[in-house]
Each structure stands twice: as C-alpha cells, then as structure tokens.
N, C-alpha and C positions, 0 to 999 in steps of 0.2 A: 944549362949544363946538369947532366944528370949525376947524383950523387947516390952510393950505397948508402946503407945506415952507418956501417963502419967509418966511410969517407966523410959522411956529414959529421960524426963526433971527431974524427981528427980535425977537421976544417974548424972546430970551435962551436959547432952548435949544441946547445944544451938540451938534449933530447935524451929521453931514456927509451928501452926497449918497451913494447907494448905491455900492459898488465892485463892478460886475459882478454882480448879484444873481442868483440860479438862477432858472431857468423855474419850480421849484416855488414858491419864495418868492414870485415876481411873482404866479403863479396865486393863492395864498393872499391875499395883498394884495388882489388885484381882487375875491376871493370875499367879504372881509370888507367891502368898500364904501368909499365915499369919505370915511371918517372916518379911514381908515389910509392910510400912505405908507411907501415904502421908505427907509431911511436907514442911515448907517453909524454904529453907537454901540460904542464901545470896542472898535475895529477889526474888528468883524464885523457883517455885513448882517443887517439886521431889519425886520421889519413894525413901525411904530410908531405909536401914536395919542396925541395930546395930549388928556387929558380936561377940564382946566382946574385952576386954584389950585394948580398945583404936580404934578398927579396925572398920571401917564403909564402906559402899557400897551406893553410890548416882547415880541415874540414872535420866537423865533429857532430855528434848527433844533436838533434835540436829537442828531441822529445823522448822519453824512457823507450817507447815501442820501436825506435829508430825508423821511422816511416819518413822524417824529414831530417834534413841536415843544415848545419850553418857553414857558411865559408868566411874565412878571413884571408886577406891578402894583406900583406903587411912588410915593411922595411923593418930590420931589425936595429938600424941607424936613426930612428926618430918616428913615434907614434902619429906624427900628422901625416904619415904616409900608409895609413890604415885604411881599407875599406872592408865592411861586413856585407854579407847577403844572408838574410835570414829565412828559415823554412823552404828549402828547396827540396823537392822530390829526388829521389836518387836515380832516375833517368834523366834528370836535368842538370845534375852536378857537373858533369864534363863541360857542356855548353857554357853554362854560368861561369866556371873558372876561367874558360878560355876568353870569354867578353871582359871579366874584370882585369885579366892579365892585360889584355890589349887597351883597356881604356887607362889603367892607372900606373903600371909599370913602365918606366924610361924604356924607349926604343933599343938604345944601346945594350940594355941587359935582357929585353925580352923582344928580339926581333918581329916587326909586324905590328907592334902597338902604336 
C-alpha cells in the first residue's frame, strides 16, 4: 500500500518531515520511486516506505560520504521481526530491499514473499 507523507502521519506513523536531506539521499529516494518518501526518524534523515500492516522500510546513510546505505525492514509491532543489511551501494538498494521484503515480510502483507 502506498502512503503519502500526510497519509502516513494520519495513520499514526511517528515520522517528521526531512531536515535538510542531502542531494544523495534525495537522488536515492527519487531512484526508488513513488512508494518512498524522505522523512526524519530517530533524529536522522531517511528514505522511508510504508509496506502495510505495521511493516516499514528505512534506508539511511552508512557513512558520511553517503556512498553506502543501511537498510532496515521491520514491524512496528515487535522488534523480533527486524532485519538489517549494512553497507549497500546505492545502485543495489532497490534489489536488496525487494529481496528482504520477500524473505521476511508475511505474504499476506507483501504478496510474492
């Protein structure tokens, strides 16, 4: 399910608008498509995607130069349902997110998993 920033806030997601995101983070968000948006979560700028039924994806810089990114797929209903992938090159982020969603998110939430 695709959410706009305002719809995500209305649905109870505790996210804030991005605080001066870098050009690299903006470019990554644009490359990933309309399902993703920029946000501030835990005091850091991230690329965020709401999957549905409490499942989210956060992508954030792994280093100061923003040449690598970390990916977290998690359920807001329990940290036991969390997986991280570290030091992913920007061109590999989309494929890695797709693989993690298919591996860890229940099929009724993300069809094809």
